[in-house]
N, C-alpha and C positions, 0 to 999 in steps of 0.2 A: 175320095170319101172323106167327109168331115168327121172328126171324132171329138166328142165332148168328154172331158175328164171329170167324172162325178164320183170318183173312188171314195172320197172322204165325206160325201154329202149324205145326210140322212133323208129318209122319206119325208116329204114328197119332192125334195129339191131336184133329184134327177129328172123328174117329169117337168118341173118348172123350167129347168135348163133346156130340155128338149123343145118345149113349146117356144121358148125365146129364140132358139137357134134355127128353127125350121124356116122362117121367112127368108133367111139368108142362103138357103139351099135351093138350087135350081130344080124345077119340076123334072122328075125322072132320076135325079141323083140320090145318093144314099147318105145317111147320117148315122153315126154310131154313138151310143151312150155307153160309156164304160163306168160301171157302178158295182160296188161291193154290197150295196143295200139289197137284202134278199127280196124286198117287195118289188124291186125293179123288174124282176123276172115276170111278174104278173101285171105290173102297172104299165109297162111300155106296150105290150100287145093290146091291153084294154084301151089305152090312150089312142093307139092307132085305129082301133075299131070305131071309137067315138068321134075321131077327127077325120075319118075317111082317108087314112094313109095306109101304106102297106107295111106290115111287120114282116121283115125278111127272115129274121131268126136270131138265134144266139150263137156266138162263137167266143173264142178266147182271145184277149189282147196278148201282146207279146210277153207281158209279165204274168199271164195266166188269169187275170181278172176277167169277169164276165163282160162281154160286149154285146149290146143289143142293137141290131141293125134295122133301120127304118128307111123305106124309099118314099120320097115325097111324090104324091100323086096329084096334088092340086095346090 
């Protein structure tokens, strides 16, 4: 799983970084966005719905930061 470190980035940068990284992820593989930005909790699932990707869910990174996991479908 590829992980994007967006811990110190304000909204909307975590979504911008997610969109930039997705083409480098093979279809079927997962990508995780680690972000302290509270809007990411809502923005990542919404972005997945709009872009036809699967929002797998939220988990914690090793340091406890929120990690939002996406599976590339197309």
